N, CA and C of each residue as an Amber inpcrd file, in Angstrom:
protein
   771
 124.2820000 128.9190000 102.7150000 123.7610000 128.9460000 101.3650000
 123.5420000 127.5540000 100.8000000 124.1820000 126.5540000 101.4240000
 124.0620000 125.1940000 100.8950000 122.6340000 124.6910000 100.9160000
 121.8470000 125.2090000 101.8880000 120.4830000 124.7350000 102.0100000
 119.6030000 125.1730000 100.8570000 120.0010000 126.2230000 100.1370000
 119.1400000 126.7060000  99.0650000 119.8200000 126.6740000  97.7090000
 121.1410000 126.4610000  97.6700000 121.8410000 126.4170000  96.3860000
 121.3830000 125.2070000  95.5910000 121.2350000 125.3990000  94.2970000
 120.7510000 124.3250000  93.4340000 121.9260000 123.4910000  92.9180000
 121.8880000 122.1560000  93.0780000 122.9700000 121.3270000  92.5760000
 123.0620000 121.4260000  91.0570000 124.2810000 121.2850000  90.5500000
 124.4730000 121.2790000  89.1080000 123.8250000 120.0420000  88.5150000
 123.1550000 120.2090000  87.3790000 122.4670000 119.0880000  86.7340000
 122.9000000 119.0030000  85.2850000 122.9120000 117.7970000  84.7140000
 123.2870000 117.6570000  83.3090000 122.1910000 118.1470000  82.3880000
 122.5810000 118.6090000  81.2180000 121.6230000 119.0040000  80.1960000
 121.2110000 117.7490000  79.4410000 119.9650000 117.3110000  79.6400000
 119.5040000 116.0330000  79.0980000 118.5400000 116.2450000  77.9470000
 118.9840000 116.9410000  76.9250000 118.1180000 117.1620000  75.7760000
 118.0120000 115.9180000  74.9140000 119.0440000 115.0500000  74.9620000
 119.0200000 113.8100000  74.1920000 118.3860000 112.7010000  75.0170000
 117.9390000 111.6520000  74.3160000 117.3570000 110.5050000  75.0070000
 118.4420000 109.7920000  75.7970000 118.2700000 109.6240000  77.0950000
 119.3220000 108.9970000  77.9020000 119.4380000 107.5080000  77.6170000
 120.6350000 106.9950000  77.7940000 120.8410000 105.5540000  77.6430000
 120.3970000 104.8420000  78.9200000 120.1200000 103.5730000  78.7980000
 119.7300000 102.7530000  79.9400000 120.8000000 101.6950000  80.1680000
 121.2050000 101.5570000  81.4170000 122.2400000 100.5990000  81.7530000
 121.6350000  99.2140000  81.9960000 122.4470000  98.1920000  81.8340000
 122.0170000  96.8250000  82.1100000 122.0410000  96.5710000  83.6090000
 120.9570000  96.0470000  84.1440000 120.8240000  95.7800000  85.5700000
 120.8020000  94.2760000  85.8310000 121.0190000  93.9110000  87.0810000
 120.9570000  92.5040000  87.4860000 119.9830000  92.3580000  88.6410000
 119.5920000  91.1300000  88.9330000 118.6440000  90.8770000  90.0170000
 119.2380000  91.1840000  91.3910000 120.5460000  91.3400000  91.4500000
 121.1740000  91.6980000  92.7240000 121.1010000  93.1940000  92.9990000
 120.8110000  93.9850000  91.9710000 120.8250000  95.4380000  92.1230000
 119.8040000  95.9710000  93.1260000 118.5520000  95.4670000  93.1560000
 117.6140000  96.0000000  94.1530000 118.1250000  95.9070000  95.5840000
 118.8460000  94.8470000  95.9170000 119.4030000  94.7330000  97.2670000
 120.4940000  95.7760000  97.4900000 121.2550000  96.0610000  96.4480000
 122.2840000  97.0960000  96.5630000 121.6400000  98.4620000  96.7410000
 120.5340000  98.7180000  96.0370000 119.8360000  99.9980000  96.1890000
 119.3100000 100.1590000  97.6080000 118.7890000  99.0780000  98.1800000
 118.3040000  99.1380000  99.5570000 119.4450000  99.4240000 100.5240000
 120.5900000  98.7940000 100.2910000 121.7420000  99.0380000 101.1610000
 122.1870000 100.4930000 101.0820000 122.2120000 101.0440000  99.8730000
 122.5760000 102.4510000  99.7030000 121.5160000 103.3670000 100.3090000
 120.2360000 102.9710000 100.1930000 119.1670000 103.7540000 100.8020000
 119.2970000 103.7930000 102.3080000 119.6330000 102.6520000 102.9030000
 119.8300000 102.5980000 104.3500000 121.0260000 103.4610000 104.7620000
 122.0920000 103.4300000 103.9550000 123.2780000 104.2420000 104.2440000
 122.9220000 105.7230000 104.2490000 122.1360000 106.1710000 103.2570000
 121.7510000 107.5860000 103.2010000 120.8540000 107.9490000 104.3770000
 119.9590000 107.0370000 104.7440000 119.0670000 107.3010000 105.8830000
 119.8700000 107.4870000 107.1620000 120.8720000 106.6390000 107.3630000
 121.7000000 106.7270000 108.5720000 122.5180000 108.0130000 108.5820000
 122.8980000 108.4930000 107.4030000 123.7080000 109.7090000 107.3190000
 122.8750000 110.9760000 107.5390000 121.5640000 110.9020000 107.3400000
 120.6860000 112.0590000 107.5840000 119.3960000 111.5610000 108.2310000
 119.4860000 110.9910000 109.4380000 118.3200000 110.3350000 110.0510000
 117.1840000 111.2850000 110.4250000 117.5130000 112.4910000 110.8610000
 116.4550000 113.4080000 111.2940000 115.5320000 113.7750000 110.1340000
 116.1230000 114.0590000 108.9800000 115.3150000 114.3980000 107.8110000
 114.4790000 113.1970000 107.3940000 115.0860000 112.0140000 107.3950000
 114.3630000 110.8090000 107.0140000 113.1990000 110.5140000 107.9370000
 113.4030000 110.6840000 109.2340000 112.3310000 110.4090000 110.1870000
 111.1670000 111.3780000 110.0210000 111.4610000 112.6160000 109.6240000
 110.3720000 113.5640000 109.3670000 109.4770000 113.0560000 108.2490000
 110.0860000 112.6500000 107.1360000 109.2840000 112.1540000 106.0170000
 108.6250000 110.8250000 106.3650000 109.3100000 110.0060000 107.1460000
 108.6900000 108.7620000 107.5990000 107.4580000 109.0300000 108.4400000
 107.5220000 110.0570000 109.2940000 106.3600000 110.4240000 110.1070000
 105.1980000 110.8790000 109.2330000 105.5020000 111.5230000 108.1000000
 104.4480000 111.9320000 107.1680000 103.7440000 110.7030000 106.5880000
 104.5020000 109.6750000 106.2510000 103.9070000 108.4370000 105.7460000
 103.0150000 107.7930000 106.8080000 103.4850000 107.7640000 108.0370000
 102.6950000 107.1810000 109.1270000 101.4020000 107.9670000 109.3200000
 101.4900000 109.2960000 109.2930000 100.3020000 110.1340000 109.4600000
  99.2950000 109.8960000 108.3420000  99.7700000 109.7110000 107.1100000
  98.8670000 109.4140000 105.9970000  98.1400000 108.0950000 106.2350000
  98.8700000 107.1030000 106.7290000  98.2490000 105.8090000 106.9980000
  97.1720000 105.8930000 108.0640000  97.4530000 106.6110000 109.1460000
  96.4680000 106.7550000 110.2050000  95.2470000 107.5520000 109.7440000
  95.4800000 108.5450000 108.8870000  94.3640000 109.3280000 108.3640000
  93.4310000 108.4590000 107.5350000  94.0050000 107.5880000 106.6920000
  93.1750000 106.6740000 105.9020000  92.3950000 105.7270000 106.8100000
  93.0430000 105.2460000 107.8540000  92.3850000 104.3030000 108.7580000
  91.2250000 104.9530000 109.4940000  91.3820000 106.2020000 109.9130000
  90.3210000 106.9060000 110.6220000  89.1270000 107.1780000 109.7100000
  89.4130000 107.5880000 108.4670000  88.3230000 107.8680000 107.5360000
  87.6030000 106.5780000 107.1440000  88.3280000 105.4580000 107.1400000
  87.7320000 104.1740000 106.7610000  86.5520000 103.8160000 107.6610000
  86.6180000 104.2080000 108.9270000  85.5670000 103.8500000 109.8740000
  84.2200000 104.4340000 109.4850000  84.2190000 105.5970000 108.8280000
  82.9560000 106.2250000 108.4640000  82.6550000 106.1470000 106.9710000
  83.6780000 106.0720000 106.1320000  83.4610000 106.0690000 104.6780000
  84.3560000 105.0270000 104.0090000  84.0720000 103.7370000 104.2210000
  84.9540000 102.6970000 103.6640000  85.0240000 102.7130000 102.1500000
  83.9060000 103.0090000 101.4820000  83.8970000 102.9680000 100.0200000
  84.8560000 103.9970000  99.4380000  84.8350000 105.2070000  99.9870000
  85.6770000 106.2580000  99.4410000  87.1410000 106.0520000  99.7880000
  87.4120000 105.4820000 100.9660000  88.7960000 105.2010000 101.3250000
  89.3780000 104.1420000 100.4060000  88.5900000 103.0980000 100.1100000
  89.0600000 102.0600000  99.2010000  89.2640000 102.6260000  97.7980000
  88.3820000 103.5400000  97.4070000  88.5060000 104.1320000  96.0770000
  89.7230000 105.0420000  95.9770000  90.0600000 105.7160000  97.0710000
  91.1650000 106.6720000  97.0550000  92.4550000 106.1020000  97.6210000
  92.4660000 104.8010000  97.9060000  93.6480000 104.1940000  98.5090000
  94.8660000 104.3280000  97.6100000  94.6250000 104.4140000  96.3030000
  95.7440000 104.5990000  95.3890000  96.4650000 105.9080000  95.6220000
  95.7970000 106.8730000  96.2580000  96.4430000 108.1340000  96.5490000
  97.6520000 107.9790000  97.4500000  97.6310000 106.9460000  98.2920000
  98.7780000 106.6580000  99.1460000  99.9890000 106.3490000  98.2820000
  99.7570000 105.5670000  97.2140000 100.8300000 105.2260000  96.2820000
 101.2720000 106.4380000  95.4830000 100.3110000 107.2940000  95.1040000
 100.6470000 108.4510000  94.2840000 101.4000000 109.5140000  95.0780000
 101.0870000 109.6520000  96.3690000 101.7560000 110.6650000  97.1780000
 103.1900000 110.2770000  97.5070000 103.4760000 108.9770000  97.4510000
 104.8070000 108.5040000  97.7990000 105.9210000 109.1910000  97.0320000
 105.8640000 109.1990000  95.6890000 106.9500000 109.8390000  94.9390000
 107.1280000 111.3210000  95.2660000 106.0260000 112.0340000  95.5460000
 106.1460000 113.4560000  95.8470000 106.7620000 113.6750000  97.2290000
 106.3670000 112.8490000  98.2120000 107.0010000 112.9470000  99.5190000
 108.4800000 112.5770000  99.4400000 108.7990000 111.6550000  98.5360000
 110.1810000 111.2010000  98.3960000 111.0650000 112.2100000  97.6710000
 110.4860000 113.2870000  97.1360000 111.3090000 114.3200000  96.5200000
 112.3790000 114.8190000  97.4930000 111.9840000 114.9830000  98.7390000
 112.9520000 115.4160000  99.7470000 114.0540000 114.4040000  99.9440000
 113.6920000 113.1130000  99.8800000 114.6920000 112.0570000 100.0080000
 115.6460000 112.0560000  98.8140000 115.0830000 112.2850000  97.6340000
 115.9350000 112.3450000  96.4390000 116.9530000 113.4760000  96.5720000
 116.5010000 114.6410000  97.0630000 117.4120000 115.7640000  97.1980000
 118.5060000 115.4580000  98.2170000 118.1440000 114.8080000  99.3170000
 119.1430000 114.4500000 100.3230000 120.1890000 113.5110000  99.7220000
 119.7300000 112.4850000  98.9940000 120.6710000 111.5460000  98.3700000
 121.5320000 112.2470000  97.3270000 120.9300000 113.1930000  96.6110000
 121.6860000 113.9520000  95.6170000 122.7990000 114.7610000  96.2840000
 122.4820000 115.4130000  97.4000000 123.4890000 116.1900000  98.1270000
 124.6050000 115.2740000  98.6320000 124.2390000 114.1400000  99.2070000
 125.2410000 113.2140000  99.7260000 126.1250000 112.6820000  98.6070000
 125.5240000 112.4230000  97.4540000 126.2810000 111.9360000  96.3030000
 127.3270000 112.9560000  95.8650000 127.0090000 114.2350000  96.0020000
 127.9290000 115.3060000  95.6250000 128.9220000 115.6470000  96.7300000
 128.8240000 114.9260000  97.8500000 129.7230000 115.1950000  98.9620000
 129.3410000 116.4200000  99.7590000 128.0790000 116.8500000  99.6550000
 127.6030000 118.0330000 100.3660000 126.7600000 117.6280000 101.5720000
 126.5510000 118.5700000 102.4560000 125.7410000 118.3300000 103.6360000
 124.2610000 118.6090000 103.3150000 123.3780000 117.6080000 103.4150000
 121.9590000 117.8590000 103.1250000 121.3180000 118.7240000 104.1930000
 120.3430000 119.5140000 103.7840000 119.6390000 120.3750000 104.7160000
 118.1420000 120.1080000 104.6930000 117.4900000 120.2890000 105.8200000
 116.0590000 120.0250000 105.9120000 115.2670000 120.9660000 105.0170000
 115.5610000 122.2650000 105.0760000 114.8410000 123.2390000 104.2540000
 115.0580000 122.9330000 102.7750000 116.2810000 122.5870000 102.4240000
 116.5960000 122.2530000 101.0360000 115.7480000 121.0870000 100.5530000
 115.5330000 120.0890000 101.4110000 114.7210000 118.9330000 101.0120000
 113.2480000 119.3080000 100.8620000 112.7920000 120.2130000 101.7080000
 111.3900000 120.6250000 101.6710000 111.0650000 121.3920000 100.3890000
 112.0080000 122.2350000  99.9490000 111.7430000 123.0850000  98.7860000
 112.3630000 122.5200000  97.5120000 112.7110000 121.2410000  97.5150000
 113.3380000 120.6380000  96.3340000 112.4580000 120.7820000  95.0970000
 111.1350000 120.7430000  95.2830000 110.2070000 120.8060000  94.1570000
 110.2990000 122.1390000  93.4060000 110.7940000 123.1890000  94.0610000
 110.8300000 124.5130000  93.4250000 111.7850000 124.5480000  92.2380000
 112.7450000 123.6270000  92.2090000 113.7130000 123.6260000  91.1130000
 113.0730000 123.2420000  89.7930000 112.0000000 122.4320000  89.8500000
 111.3800000 121.9270000  88.6230000 109.8620000 121.9730000  88.7610000
 109.3480000 123.1050000  89.2120000 107.9240000 123.2170000  89.5260000
 107.0280000 122.8620000  88.3450000 107.3200000 123.4190000  87.1680000
 106.4610000 123.2040000  86.0070000 106.3700000 121.7500000  85.5970000
 107.5190000 121.0860000  85.4460000 107.5260000 119.7010000  84.9820000
 106.9930000 118.7500000  86.0410000 107.2920000 119.0220000  87.3050000
 106.7250000 118.2070000  88.3710000 105.2140000 118.3730000  88.4340000
 104.7350000 119.5950000  88.1630000 103.2900000 119.8250000  88.1290000
 102.6240000 119.0430000  87.0150000 103.2500000 119.0330000  85.8260000
 102.6980000 118.2690000  84.7060000 102.6460000 116.7860000  85.0460000
 103.7240000 116.2940000  85.6170000 103.7530000 114.8740000  85.9860000
 102.7110000 114.5780000  87.0620000 102.5280000 115.5190000  87.9860000
 101.5130000 115.3330000  89.0200000 100.1190000 115.2410000  88.4340000
  99.8450000 116.0210000  87.3860000  98.5340000 115.9630000  86.7210000
  98.3160000 114.5950000  86.0890000  99.3760000 114.0530000  85.4660000
  99.2660000 112.7130000  84.8760000  98.9230000 111.6860000  85.9480000
  99.6110000 111.7570000  87.0860000  99.3280000 110.8180000  88.1740000
  97.9280000 111.0350000  88.7420000  97.4830000 112.3000000  88.7910000
  96.1460000 112.5950000  89.3000000  95.0780000 111.9880000  88.3970000
  95.2700000 112.0710000  87.0830000  94.3100000 111.4570000  86.1530000
  94.2420000 109.9570000  86.3700000  95.3980000 109.3200000  86.5370000
  95.4210000 107.8790000  86.8000000  94.7170000 107.5560000  88.1140000
  94.9240000 108.4050000  89.1200000  94.2500000 108.1970000  90.4070000
  92.7370000 108.3210000  90.2680000  92.2680000 109.2970000  89.4960000
  90.8290000 109.4820000  89.3000000  90.2200000 108.2800000  88.5720000
  90.9410000 107.7650000  87.5820000  90.4610000 106.5720000  86.8770000
  90.4240000 105.3670000  87.8160000  91.4510000 105.2450000  88.6250000
  91.5130000 104.1470000  89.5960000  90.3600000 104.2540000  90.5870000
  90.1390000 105.4600000  91.1220000  89.0720000 105.6560000  92.1010000
  87.6990000 105.3890000  91.4830000  87.4780000 105.8730000  90.2690000
  86.1910000 105.6560000  89.6040000  85.9550000 104.1770000  89.3490000
  86.9750000 103.4760000  88.8980000  86.8370000 102.0380000  88.6540000
  86.5210000 101.2970000  89.9400000  87.1670000 101.6810000  91.0280000
  86.9100000 101.0340000  92.3170000  85.4790000 101.2680000  92.7730000
  84.9780000 102.4880000  92.6120000  83.5990000 102.7790000  93.0030000
  82.6050000 101.9760000  92.1600000  82.9140000 101.7960000  90.8700000
  82.0480000 100.9790000  90.0170000  82.0380000  99.5380000  90.4990000
  83.2130000  99.0040000  90.8050000  83.3060000  97.6360000  91.3290000
  82.5480000  97.5240000  92.6410000  82.6650000  98.5470000  93.4760000
  81.9650000  98.5730000  94.7620000  80.4550000  98.5380000  94.5440000
  79.9730000  99.3750000  93.6210000  78.5310000  99.4600000  93.3770000
  77.9780000  98.1840000  92.7620000  78.7440000  97.5630000  91.8620000
  78.2760000  96.3410000  91.2070000  78.2700000  95.1610000  92.1670000
  79.2540000  95.1110000  93.0580000  79.4000000  93.9600000  93.9510000
  78.3880000  93.9770000  95.0860000  78.1570000  95.1610000  95.6670000
  77.3080000  95.2590000  96.8530000  75.9940000  95.9630000  96.5250000
  74.9600000  95.5810000  97.2240000  73.6690000  96.2590000  97.1510000
  73.6040000  97.2450000  98.3080000  74.1000000  98.4560000  98.0580000
  74.2150000  99.4270000  99.1280000  75.6010000  99.3790000  99.7260000
  75.7890000 100.1090000 100.8130000  77.0920000 100.1840000 101.4780000
  77.1790000  99.0690000 102.5130000  78.1240000  98.1390000 102.3770000
  78.2470000  97.0560000 103.3480000  78.7800000  97.5610000 104.6880000
  78.5170000  96.8130000 105.7310000  78.9720000  97.1780000 107.0610000
  80.2960000  96.4710000 107.3430000  81.3820000  97.2340000 107.2980000
  82.6880000  96.6640000 107.6110000  83.0070000  96.7960000 109.0970000
  82.0680000  97.3610000 109.8580000  82.2250000  97.5200000 111.3000000
  83.5110000  98.2890000 111.6430000  83.8860000  99.1720000 110.7150000
  85.0680000  99.9890000 110.9840000  86.3530000  99.2110000 111.0350000
  86.3800000  98.0020000 110.4850000  87.5730000  97.1600000 110.5870000
  88.0010000  96.6900000 109.2180000  89.3000000  96.7770000 108.9620000
  89.8320000  96.2590000 107.7150000  89.7140000  94.7440000 107.6530000
  89.7310000  94.0900000 108.8170000  89.6370000  92.6300000 108.8380000
  88.2880000  92.1420000 108.3360000  87.2590000  93.0010000 108.4290000
  85.9420000  92.6040000 107.9350000  85.9370000  92.3950000 106.4270000
  86.9060000  92.9800000 105.7430000  87.0080000  92.7710000 104.3060000
  87.2830000  91.3130000 103.9630000  87.8800000  90.5760000 104.9040000
  88.2510000  89.1870000 104.6560000  87.0950000  88.2230000 104.8730000
  85.9220000  88.7530000 105.1770000  84.7470000  87.8960000 105.3320000
  84.4640000  87.1550000 104.0250000  84.0280000  85.8780000 104.1070000
  83.7200000  85.1310000 102.8770000  82.7280000  85.8410000 101.9720000
  81.8390000  86.6430000 102.5350000  80.8640000  87.3700000 101.7320000
  81.5130000  88.4580000 100.8700000  82.7180000  88.8730000 101.2460000
  83.3700000  89.9650000 100.5360000  84.5350000  89.5120000  99.6610000
  84.7530000  88.2100000  99.5590000  85.9310000  87.7200000  98.8490000
  85.8910000  88.0450000  97.3540000  84.6930000  88.0310000  96.7400000
  84.5990000  88.3680000  95.3190000  85.0090000  89.8150000  95.0990000
  84.4480000  90.7090000  95.9260000  84.8190000  92.1130000  95.8160000
  86.3130000  92.3040000  96.0530000  86.8390000  91.6270000  97.0700000
  88.2400000  91.7870000  97.4140000  89.1380000  91.3410000  96.2600000
  88.7690000  90.2260000  95.6220000  89.5630000  89.7310000  94.4960000
  89.5520000  90.6980000  93.3230000  88.3690000  91.2240000  92.9780000
  88.2690000  92.1630000  91.8600000  88.9810000  93.4620000  92.1970000
  88.7990000  93.9370000  93.4250000  89.4430000  95.1800000  93.8510000
  90.9660000  95.0650000  93.7930000  91.5030000  93.9300000  94.2550000
  92.9440000  93.7280000  94.2120000  93.4460000  93.6300000  92.7720000
  92.6640000  92.9980000  91.8930000  93.0680000  92.8800000  90.4870000
  93.1110000  94.2580000  89.8230000  92.0720000  95.0700000  90.0770000
  92.0450000  96.4260000  89.5200000  93.1960000  97.2540000  90.0860000
  93.4160000  97.1270000  91.3930000  94.4990000  97.8620000  92.0190000
  95.8580000  97.4670000  91.4790000  96.0530000  96.1690000  91.2490000
  97.3300000  95.6980000  90.7130000  97.5740000  96.2470000  89.3160000
  96.5120000  96.3400000  88.5200000  96.6520000  96.8570000  87.1610000
  97.0790000  98.3220000  87.1780000  96.3600000  99.1490000  87.9640000
  96.6960000 100.5660000  88.0190000  98.0370000 100.8000000  88.7140000
  98.3160000 100.0230000  89.7680000  99.5860000 100.1840000  90.4740000
 100.7600000  99.8530000  89.5630000 100.5980000  98.8220000  88.7370000
 101.6630000  98.4550000  87.8050000 101.9030000  99.5620000  86.7880000
 100.8130000 100.1670000  86.2980000 100.9390000 101.2560000  85.3350000
 101.6340000 102.4570000  85.9660000 101.2230000 102.8100000  87.1870000
 101.8220000 103.9480000  87.8710000 103.2940000 103.6830000  88.1640000
 103.5990000 102.4550000  88.5680000 104.9890000 102.0960000  88.8370000
 105.8300000 102.2350000  87.5730000 105.3020000 101.7440000  86.4510000
 106.0470000 101.8040000  85.1900000 106.3090000 103.2440000  84.7620000
 105.3320000 104.1120000  84.9860000 105.4730000 105.5070000  84.5600000
 106.3820000 106.3000000  85.4910000 106.4150000 105.9420000  86.7710000
 107.0560000 106.8170000  87.7520000 108.2780000 106.2370000  88.4420000
 108.6940000 105.0220000  88.1120000 109.7460000 104.3710000  88.8950000
 111.0400000 105.1830000  88.9080000 111.3810000 105.8470000  87.8080000
 112.5720000 106.7160000  87.8150000 112.2430000 108.1360000  87.3670000
 110.9730000 108.4330000  87.1210000 110.6000000 109.7340000  86.5510000
 110.8790000 110.8900000  87.4860000 110.4270000 110.7740000  88.7390000
 110.5550000 111.8970000  89.6650000 112.0140000 112.2640000  89.9390000
 112.8790000 111.2990000  90.2790000 114.2810000 111.6920000  90.4660000
 114.9220000 112.1910000  89.1810000 114.4750000 111.6780000  88.0320000
 115.0250000 112.1360000  86.7580000 114.6500000 113.5890000  86.4870000
 113.3950000 113.9530000  86.7600000 112.9620000 115.3440000  86.5710000
 113.7100000 116.2690000  87.5170000 113.9130000 115.8170000  88.7530000
 114.6130000 116.6280000  89.7390000 116.0850000 116.8070000  89.3660000
 116.6710000 115.7860000  88.7960000 118.1130000 115.7700000  88.5610000
 118.5120000 116.3810000  87.2270000 117.6660000 116.2550000  86.2100000
 118.0400000 116.6560000  84.8590000 117.1530000 117.7770000  84.3290000
 117.6120000 118.4110000  83.2830000 116.7740000 119.3790000  82.5750000
 115.9730000 118.6170000  81.5210000 115.0070000 117.8800000  81.9670000
 114.1840000 117.0810000  81.0670000 112.7150000 117.3470000  81.3660000
 111.8590000 117.0580000  80.4110000 110.4320000 117.3140000  80.6110000
 109.7460000 116.0790000  81.1730000 108.5480000 116.2850000  81.6890000
 107.8280000 115.2160000  82.3640000 107.4990000 114.0560000  81.4310000
 107.1320000 114.3570000  80.1890000 106.7730000 113.3030000  79.2420000
 107.9840000 112.4290000  78.9260000 109.1260000 113.0610000  78.6710000
 110.3400000 112.3060000  78.3810000 110.7380000 111.4360000  79.5720000
 110.5870000 111.9810000  80.7810000 110.9210000 111.2100000  81.9710000
 110.0020000 110.0010000  82.1100000 108.6960000 110.2060000  81.8770000
 107.7510000 109.0990000  81.9570000 108.0270000 108.0340000  80.9170000
 108.3620000 108.4620000  79.6960000 108.6700000 107.4980000  78.6320000
 109.9590000 106.7420000  78.9290000 110.9410000 107.4300000  79.4900000
 112.1790000 106.7580000  79.8770000 111.9090000 105.7100000  80.9480000
 111.0440000 106.0470000  81.9010000 110.6890000 105.1080000  82.9580000
 110.0050000 103.8650000  82.3840000 109.0610000 104.0650000  81.4600000
 108.3710000 102.9340000  80.8500000 109.3300000 102.1110000  79.9890000
 110.2500000 102.7910000  79.2990000 111.2280000 102.0800000  78.4840000
 112.1210000 101.2050000  79.3580000 112.4720000 101.7250000  80.5280000
 113.2780000 100.9460000  81.4570000 112.5460000  99.6870000  81.9060000
 111.2690000  99.8320000  82.2570000 110.4860000  98.6860000  82.7190000
 110.3200000  97.6480000  81.6100000 110.1380000  98.1060000  80.3800000
 109.9620000  97.1840000  79.2640000 111.2650000  96.4790000  78.8980000
 112.3900000  97.1750000  79.0210000 113.6710000  96.5910000  78.6360000
 114.3090000  95.7590000  79.7430000 114.0040000  96.0960000  80.9880000
 114.5940000  95.3860000  82.1320000 113.4630000  94.8650000  83.0210000
 112.5230000  94.1680000  82.4010000 111.2920000  93.7780000  83.0860000
 111.5510000  92.9340000  84.3270000 112.4410000  91.9620000  84.2250000
 112.6980000  91.0750000  85.3570000 113.2060000  91.8170000  86.5750000
 114.2020000  92.6690000  86.3740000 114.7840000  93.4070000  87.4940000
 113.7800000  94.4000000  88.0780000 113.0670000  95.1090000  87.2000000
 112.1210000  96.0960000  87.7040000 110.9160000  95.4390000  88.3710000
 110.5310000  94.2560000  87.8870000 109.4700000  93.5070000  88.5670000
 109.9230000  93.1130000  89.9690000 111.1730000  92.6640000  90.0720000
 111.7030000  92.3110000  91.3880000 111.7510000  93.5350000  92.2980000
 112.1110000  94.6930000  91.7350000 112.1610000  95.9190000  92.5180000
 110.7560000  96.3290000  92.9630000 109.7780000  96.2330000  92.0730000
 108.4100000  96.5710000  92.4370000 107.8530000  95.6590000  93.5100000
 108.1180000  94.3620000  93.3990000 107.6530000  93.3990000  94.4120000
 108.3360000  93.6750000  95.7450000 109.6160000  94.0020000  95.7040000
 110.3450000  94.3150000  96.9350000 109.7330000  95.5160000  97.6430000
 109.4290000  96.5560000  96.8690000 108.7970000  97.7410000  97.4530000
 107.4460000  97.3870000  98.0590000 106.6280000  96.6190000  97.3100000
 105.2900000  96.2700000  97.7820000 105.3500000  95.4500000  99.0680000
 106.2600000  94.4830000  99.1310000 106.3730000  93.6250000 100.3180000
 106.8400000  94.4380000 101.5240000 107.8490000  95.2700000 101.3270000
 108.3640000  96.0600000 102.4460000 107.3120000  97.0430000 102.9680000
 106.5780000  97.6780000 102.0550000 105.5340000  98.6160000 102.4850000
 104.4200000  97.8750000 103.2160000 104.0150000  96.7050000 102.6980000
 102.9570000  95.9240000 103.3430000 103.3710000  95.5080000 104.7520000
 104.6010000  95.0410000 104.9010000 105.0830000  94.6450000 106.2270000
 105.1870000  95.8450000 107.1540000 105.6020000  96.9920000 106.6140000
 105.7410000  98.1970000 107.4310000 104.3950000  98.7240000 107.9070000
 103.3290000  98.4090000 107.1690000 101.9990000  98.8950000 107.5380000
 101.3500000  98.0510000 108.6260000 101.8450000  96.8380000 108.8230000
 101.1810000  95.9280000 109.7610000 101.1890000  96.4350000 111.1990000
 102.3250000  96.8930000 111.7410000 102.2880000  97.3670000 113.1370000
 101.7700000  98.7940000 113.2440000 100.5260000  99.0190000 112.8220000
  99.9420000 100.3510000 112.9190000 100.6500000 101.3890000 112.0840000
 101.1600000 100.9960000 110.9270000 101.8760000 101.8770000 110.0060000
 103.2050000 102.3720000 110.5760000 103.5940000 101.8940000 111.7580000
 104.7960000 102.4040000 112.4170000 106.0570000 102.0960000 111.6170000
 106.0630000 100.9760000 110.9070000 107.2460000 100.6120000 110.1470000
 107.5810000 101.5830000 109.0440000 106.5720000 102.3410000 108.5900000
 106.8070000 103.3260000 107.5310000 107.7190000 104.4570000 107.9920000
 107.8710000 104.5960000 109.2940000 108.7330000 105.6370000 109.8270000
 110.1590000 105.4840000 109.3020000 110.5880000 104.2410000 109.1030000
 111.9290000 103.9610000 108.5870000 111.8810000 103.4610000 107.1490000
 110.9360000 102.5600000 106.8640000 110.8660000 101.9590000 105.5310000
 110.5960000 103.0140000 104.4620000 109.7250000 103.9820000 104.7520000
 109.3960000 105.0140000 103.7750000 110.6170000 105.7790000 103.2880000
 111.3740000 106.4120000 104.2000000 112.5510000 107.1550000 103.7390000
 113.6420000 106.2810000 103.1330000 113.8270000 105.0690000 103.6490000
 114.8440000 104.1830000 103.0770000 114.5000000 103.8550000 101.6250000
 113.2150000 103.5690000 101.3600000 112.8110000 103.3030000  99.9770000
 112.9410000 104.5440000  99.1080000 112.7110000 105.7170000  99.6830000
 112.8980000 106.9490000  98.9220000 114.3460000 107.1180000  98.4930000
 115.2610000 106.9400000  99.4360000 116.6830000 107.0180000  99.0930000
 117.0590000 105.9350000  98.0870000 116.5500000 104.7230000  98.3030000
 116.8790000 103.6100000  97.4120000 116.3830000 103.8740000  95.9980000
 115.2370000 104.5460000  95.8680000 114.7020000 104.8580000  94.5460000
 115.6130000 105.8250000  93.7980000 116.2430000 106.7340000  94.5220000
 117.2180000 107.6250000  93.8890000 118.3750000 106.8050000  93.3120000
 118.8680000 105.8550000  94.0870000 119.9940000 105.0400000  93.6260000
 119.5710000 104.1030000  92.4950000 118.3090000 103.6840000  92.4880000
 117.8110000 102.8860000  91.3620000 117.8540000 103.7120000  90.0850000
 117.4350000 104.9650000  90.1820000 117.4840000 105.8590000  89.0150000
 118.9160000 106.0750000  88.5440000 119.8210000 106.3390000  89.4710000
 121.2070000 106.6270000  89.1050000 121.8810000 105.4060000  88.4960000
 121.4760000 104.2110000  88.9490000 122.0670000 102.9930000  88.4020000
 121.4950000 102.6380000  87.0460000 120.2370000 102.9690000  86.8020000
 119.5490000 102.5110000  85.5930000 119.6830000 103.4730000  84.4290000
 119.6820000 104.7820000  84.6980000 119.6530000 105.7760000  83.6170000
 121.0390000 106.3700000  83.4350000 121.5880000 106.2330000  82.2270000
 122.9170000 106.7390000  81.9320000 122.9220000 108.2210000  81.6400000
 124.1070000 108.7870000  81.5340000 124.2380000 110.2160000  81.2570000
 124.0950000 110.4920000  79.7710000
């Protein structure tokens, strides 16, 4: 029954308090994330394989439709929190001293279907805006569809540097917004009886009040994901689930009862 029993959650009708964080905390979250991954490696590797498969799918589609892949690349970032729901549930079980189960991690979303759906719609709107902006930048920069020869390295051609700079600037803006809205929202919705809007506002309040620490955490995530993608996305097999577990511990450390 442990695989389907719902963990006890606090009633969070009031606005939660935010704890003071330090620049050393992101490293502690990573250490705790690695500990959880080692304690349930099979489940973590499954979700890591999902991240790798997403990366390869984007790479294959890029060969025939580079414009649309670049426009939808933000979807990789948006899918991360939803895939990490299983990681959050595993960390939650371990925190309670229980044995995590694979089925339990897969169906974790069923506990808060409505609020997770609302939050997913918010992220989808942001993704659509991001994709539309990217397509506009693509259309303004190039006269027609450029030939990238099916290679991401072709983007680094001097002829494409203006587009690359604008695309990265637009991506950084939307990625920062998504990070601010979702950095603790998903584990908070899963863990508490709270609504999606309150969770998103709490996440943004955390980023605004603890900007230095959360900026360091965001940069750490970005660097680790970028490095994990270099060897054919293979690094995501481990980095993905470890960051998922670490994000749970970031939420637990930052948001008070």
